[in-house]
C-alpha positions, 0 to 999 in steps of 0.5 A, spaced: 558 430 565 554 426 559 548 430 562 552 437 561 554 435 554 546 433 552 544 440 555 549 444 551 547 440 545 540 442 546 542 449 547 546 449 541 541 446 537 535 451 540 540 457 538 541 455 531 534 454 530 533 461 532 538 464 528 535 460 522 528 462 523 531 469 523 535 468 517 529 466 513 524 471 516 528 477 513 526 476 506 519 477 508 521 484 510 522 486 503 515 484 502 512 488 508 505 490 507 502 497 509 494 498 509 494 504 505 486 504 502 480 503 505 473 502 503 468 507 505 461 508 503 459 515 500 453 518 497 451 517 491 457 513 489 456 507 494 462 503 496 469 507 494 476 507 495 479 512 500 486 513 503 486 511 511 486 518 512 479 519 509 481 522 502 477 520 496 481 516 491 480 517 483 483 513 477 484 515 470 485 512 463 492 515 462 497 516 467 498 523 470 504 526 469 508 533 470 503 539 472 497 534 473 501 531 479 500 538 483 492 537 482 492 530 482 497 527 487 499 520 486 497 515 492 504 513 494 506 507 498 510 509 505 517 508 504 520 501 506 513 497 504 511 494 498 505 491 498 498 495 499 493 492 503 485 495 504 482 492 498 482 487 493 485 488 486 491 493 489 498 493 487 503 498 485 507 501 479 514 504 479 515 511 479 521 515 478 526 515 484 524 508 486 517 510 489 511 506 488 504 508 486 498 504 489 494 501 483 487 498 483 485 493 478 491 496 474 489 503 474 493 508 478 490 511 484 490 519 485 487 524 490 484 531 488 487 537 491 480 540 491 478 535 496 477 536 503 476 531 508 471 526 505 469 530 499 468 527 492 469 533 488 474 531 483 469 526 480 469 527 472 474 533 472 479 532 467 477 525 466 478 522 473 473 518 476 471 515 483 475 509 484 469 504 486 470 498 490 467 491 487 
């Protein structure tokens, strides 16, 4: 009988540790990561940032707003994720409607509507520059 009580005690302890671990794991879900950027080498720019789908990424000294966003779509974090990965210096900036735009070294990242595949045709257009990797 004492052995049965000890086994029950061990099972209860194991279950409580499992539930405690699950409870502490949930806050980390709030900081779920997502690889949204990769470093690619494209001539003549060398190492630069691109989306995981291969689209070239650009930065500008002033945030793009309004109609500008049609030509220069912002790189957004996938819903449910908050921490971008793929290169050092990545972070996010808040947008309307609780969306988050990926930033690199404090500058917002954009794709260019005129690019196709791995093109880099937006460099120098309207003040946008290729986001070069360190």
